[in-house]
C-alpha positions in Angstrom: -6.3 -7.0 14.1 -4.7 -5.2 10.9 -5.9 -1.9 8.9 -8.5 -2.0 6.5 -7.0 0.1 3.3 -8.6 2.4 1.8 -8.0 4.3 -1.7 -8.9 7.8 -1.8 -9.3 9.3 -5.0 -9.9 13.2 -5.3 -8.2 15.9 -8.1 -7.8 18.9 -5.3 -5.0 18.8 -3.5 -5.8 19.5 0.1 -8.9 18.1 0.2 -6.5 14.2 -0.6 -4.6 15.4 1.9 -6.6 16.3 4.6 -8.4 13.6 4.0 -5.6 11.5 4.0 -4.6 12.2 6.9 -7.4 12.3 9.0 -8.5 8.6 7.9 -4.8 7.0 8.2 -5.9 7.3 12.2 -7.6 4.7 12.0 -7.2 2.8 8.3 -4.8 2.9 6.0 -4.8 5.4 2.9 -3.5 5.6 -0.5 -4.4 9.1 -2.1 -4.5 9.4 -6.3 -5.5 12.5 -8.0 -8.3 11.4 -10.5 -9.8 7.6 -11.8 -6.9 7.3 -14.1 -4.1 6.7 -11.0 -7.0 4.8 -9.4 -7.7 2.8 -11.9 -3.2 2.0 -12.7 -3.1 1.2 -9.1 -5.9 -1.4 -8.6 -4.6 -2.6 -12.2 -1.3 -3.0 -10.0 -2.7 -6.1 -7.8 -3.9 -3.4 -5.5 -7.2 -4.9 -3.5 -8.8 -1.1 -1.4 -11.2 -2.6 1.3 -12.7 0.5 0.3 -13.2 3.9 -2.0 -13.8 7.6 -0.8 -14.1 8.7 -5.0 -15.0 12.5 -6.0 -17.2 13.0 -9.2 -15.5 16.0 -11.5 -12.1 15.4 -12.1 -9.5 15.4 -15.2 -8.2 13.2 -16.3 -11.0 9.8 -15.8 -13.5 11.1 -13.7 -15.4 9.0 -10.9 -18.1 8.4 -13.7 -16.3 6.9 -15.7 -14.8 5.6 -12.6 -17.4 4.0 -11.1 -18.8 2.6 -14.5 -14.6 0.9 -15.1 -14.9 -0.4 -11.3 -18.5 -1.6 -12.4 -17.9 -4.1 -14.9 -14.6 -5.8 -13.3 -15.1 -8.1 -12.3 -12.1 -8.7 -10.0 -13.2 -4.6 -8.3 -17.5 -4.6 -9.1 -17.6 -5.7 -5.2 -15.8 -2.2 -3.8 -17.2 -0.1 -1.8 -17.3 3.5 -2.1 -18.8 6.4 -1.2 -19.1 9.3 -3.9 -18.2 12.4 -2.2 -18.5 16.0 -4.9 -19.9 18.8 -4.3 -22.5 18.4 -7.1 -26.3 18.1 -5.4 -28.3 17.0 -9.1 -30.3 14.9 -8.3 -30.2 12.9 -11.4 -25.9 12.2 -10.7 -26.7 11.5 -7.1 -29.2 8.3 -8.7 -26.4 7.4 -11.6 -24.3 7.2 -8.9 -25.9 4.6 -7.1 -26.9 3.2 -9.7 -23.7 2.1 -10.7 -23.9 0.8 -7.5 -22.0 2.9 -5.0 -22.9 2.7 -0.8 -23.3 6.0 0.0 -23.1 10.1 -1.3 -22.2 12.9 1.2 -21.9 15.5 0.0 -19.0 18.8 0.6 -18.7 20.5 1.8 -19.1 18.1 5.2 -16.8 16.5 8.0 -14.7 13.7 8.4 -16.3 12.6 11.0 -19.3 11.9 9.2 -17.0 9.9 6.7 -15.3 7.8 8.8 -18.3 7.1 10.3 -20.0 5.7 7.0 -16.8 3.9 5.9 -16.5 2.5 9.2 -20.5 1.4 8.8 -20.5 0.2 5.2 -17.5 -2.6 6.6 -18.5 -3.8 9.3 -21.7 -4.8 7.7 -19.1 -5.6 4.7 -17.3 -7.8 7.2 -20.7 -9.3 8.9 -22.1 -10.1 5.3 -19.5 -12.0 4.4 -19.1 -14.0 7.9 -23.1 -14.9 6.7 -21.6 -16.8 3.4 -19.3 -18.6 5.7 -21.5 -19.9 8.5 -24.4 -20.7 5.3 -21.7 -22.5 3.8 -20.3 -24.6 6.5 -24.0 -25.5 7.1 -24.6 -27.0 3.9 
């Protein structure tokens, strides 16, 4: 079975490396240092199965990235997990309003991140199967 592709967008080099190395044990992983790098990579025809996104980044921050992602016809359904040190309810609510799948507050356990990714991808796979089955029944 082909590994799922995870895009990690994190400006802190050490955290980006740790997240990437840990997740690479279970998934194919691509890392980018900011939202602009993520958008450019995706615009080159790369479509990840899930995105792990920091909020506070230079050039294109996480909220700006989410707005761009969710306004795209191609990328809008890619699940996003935000990982951020920002615990402000308004920001968290804004992210959920933009359609994120989950919000983890830094510091977080890589194991918890991996569990959240697995849960979201499993739910997504089951939804796709149900949709296929309902089309077959009609």
